C-alpha positions in Angstrom: -8.3 -15.0 3.6 -9.3 -12.6 6.4 -8.4 -9.0 6.9 -7.6 -7.7 10.4 -7.9 -3.9 10.7 -5.8 -2.0 13.3 -5.4 1.7 14.2 -4.0 3.4 17.3 -2.4 6.6 18.6 0.8 4.8 19.2 0.9 3.7 15.6 0.1 7.3 14.4 3.1 8.6 16.4 5.4 6.0 15.0 4.2 6.6 11.5 4.9 10.4 11.6 8.3 9.9 13.2 9.3 7.2 10.7 8.2 9.4 7.8 10.3 12.4 9.1 13.2 10.0 9.6 13.1 9.0 5.9 12.7 12.6 4.7 15.6 12.4 2.2 14.2 9.2 0.6 10.7 10.7 0.3 12.1 14.0 -1.2 14.0 12.0 -3.7 10.9 10.4 -5.1 8.6 13.5 -4.6 6.0 11.6 -2.7 3.0 13.4 -1.4 2.9 13.1 2.4 0.4 13.8 5.1 1.2 15.1 8.6 -0.7 16.4 11.6 -1.6 20.0 11.4 1.4 22.2 12.2 4.0 19.5 11.2 5.8 18.7 8.0 8.8 16.8 6.6 11.3 19.3 8.0 9.8 19.4 11.5 12.5 19.5 14.2 10.6 20.2 17.3 8.1 17.3 17.9 7.1 18.4 21.5 3.4 19.0 20.6 3.1 16.0 18.2 1.2 13.7 20.5 -1.4 16.3 21.5 -2.0 17.2 17.9 -2.3 13.4 16.9 -4.8 12.9 19.8 -6.8 15.8 18.6 -7.0 14.5 15.0 -7.5 10.8 15.9 -11.1 9.7 15.3 -11.3 5.9 15.9 -15.0 5.8 14.8 -14.0 7.1 11.4 -11.3 4.5 11.1 -13.7 1.8 12.1 -16.2 2.8 9.4 -13.5 2.9 6.7 -12.2 -0.4 7.8 -15.6 -1.9 7.4 -16.1 -0.2 4.0 -12.8 -1.5 2.7 -13.6 -5.0 4.0 -16.9 -4.8 2.2 -15.1 -4.3 -1.1 -12.8 -7.2 -0.2 -15.8 -9.5 0.3 -17.6 -8.2 -2.7 -14.5 -9.1 -4.8 -13.6 -12.3 -3.0 -14.1 -14.6 -6.0 -11.8 -12.6 -8.2 -9.3 -12.2 -5.3 -9.3 -16.0 -4.8 -8.7 -16.6 -8.5 -5.9 -14.1 -8.5 -4.2 -15.7 -5.5 -4.4 -19.1 -7.1 -2.6 -17.7 -10.1 0.3 -16.4 -7.9 3.2 -18.8 -8.1 4.6 -17.6 -4.7 3.7 -18.0 -1.0 0.5 -16.3 0.0 0.0 -15.3 3.7 -3.0 -16.8 5.5 -4.3 -13.4 6.6 -3.5 -9.7 6.3 -3.1 -7.1 9.0 -4.3 -3.8 7.6 -3.1 -0.8 9.6 -5.1 2.5 8.9 -3.4 5.8 9.4 -3.9 9.5 8.6 -0.2 10.1 8.0 2.8 9.5 5.8 2.7 8.2 2.2 -0.5 6.8 0.6 0.3 3.1 1.2 3.1 0.8 2.3 3.8 -2.7 3.5 5.9 -4.7 5.9 6.7 -8.4 5.4 5.3 -10.9 6.1 1.7 -9.7 6.1 1.2 -6.0 7.1 -0.3 -3.3 4.9 -0.6 0.3 5.8 -3.2 2.5 4.2 -3.3 6.3 4.6 -7.0 7.3 4.9 -6.2 11.0 4.4 -5.5 10.4 0.7 -9.1 10.0 -0.2 -12.6 9.7 1.3 -13.3 6.8 -1.1 -13.3 3.3 0.4 -12.9 2.0 -3.1 -9.6 3.9 -3.6 -8.4 2.5 -0.2 -9.3 -1.0 -1.5 -7.3 -0.4 -4.6 -4.4 0.8 -2.5 -4.8 -2.4 -0.4 -4.5 -4.6 -3.5 -1.5 -2.6 -4.8 0.3 -3.1 -1.6 -0.7 -6.8 -1.4 0.9 -7.3 -4.8 4.1 -5.7 -3.3 4.0 -8.2 -0.4 3.6 -11.2 -2.8 6.5 -10.3 -5.0 8.9 -8.7 -2.4 11.0 -11.7 -1.5 10.8 -14.0 -4.6 11.2 -11.2 -7.2 12.3 -7.8 -5.8 14.9 -9.0 -3.3 16.0 -11.9 -5.4 16.7 -9.6 -8.5 17.8 -6.7 -6.4 15.3 -4.3 -8.1 15.5 -0.6 -7.6 12.4 1.2 -6.1 11.4 2.6 -9.5 11.4 -0.9 -11.1 9.5 -2.3 -8.2 6.7 0.2 -8.5 6.6 -0.2 -12.3 6.4 -4.0 -11.9 3.5 -3.8 -9.5 1.7 -1.4 -11.9 2.3 -3.9 -14.7 0.8 -6.7 -12.7 -2.2 -4.5 -11.6 -3.0 -3.6 -15.3 -2.2 -7.0 -16.9 -3.5 -9.7 -14.5 -7.0 -10.7 -15.8 -8.5 -10.8 -12.4 -7.0 -7.5 -11.2 -8.1 -5.8 -14.4 -11.7 -6.8 -13.7 -11.5 -5.2 -10.3 -9.7 -2.1 -11.3 -10.7 -1.2 -14.8 -9.5 2.4 -14.5 -6.3 1.7 -12.6 -3.7 4.4 -13.4 -0.1 3.6 -13.5 2.5 5.8 -11.7 3.9 7.7 -14.6 7.2 8.7 -13.0 8.1 4.9 -12.7 6.7 3.6 -16.0 10.0 3.8 -17.9 11.7 1.6 -15.3 9.8 -1.5 -16.0 12.2 -4.6 -15.7 13.6 -6.3 -18.8 11.5 -8.7 -20.9 13.4 -11.7 -19.4 12.2 -11.0 -15.9 8.6 -10.1 -17.1 8.4 -13.5 -18.9 8.4 -15.0 -15.4 5.0 -13.5 -14.8 3.2 -15.6 -17.5 1.9 -17.7 -14.6 0.1 -14.7 -13.2 -2.9 -15.4 -15.6 -2.0 -12.7 -18.1 
């Protein structure tokens, strides 16, 4: 499976506007968010937004980080292949990885888009870990999350459960930390039993 990295000024603009539009949702879950200098979740006047994003946009840095993340992907390709073979759901042929400086740490769009916020850390390894976390989200979104109508809290708890229990993901991320605010929302045992095929 190949990764295709993308980053652009247009996407940065859209990312900031989308984050502000979802202000109530983000506040509800107390997510840490990143914005261009001078803007925040409650910004009403976005007139200088484009200029500030242009000032902060450094494509060379995005390119370097994309390469570094891809290096971790290639380094772990054997474990990733084994993990994907253990997944009982459809797996996309490729992933589009959008790099941004803004919004929440990571997110995803079906069928194969993953968004990584590079402002969260200078560590390419941490970005790779975010990539895999969001990839698990993608894999289970339709067949598990939507099918069982799981709440956001349960969705995050389930992804953490897979990240810390799948034998291949555990080897890649020995020190993976679960999101404590969501830990108590893990789905019931009946649903978790469906994940025995995930090489636990």
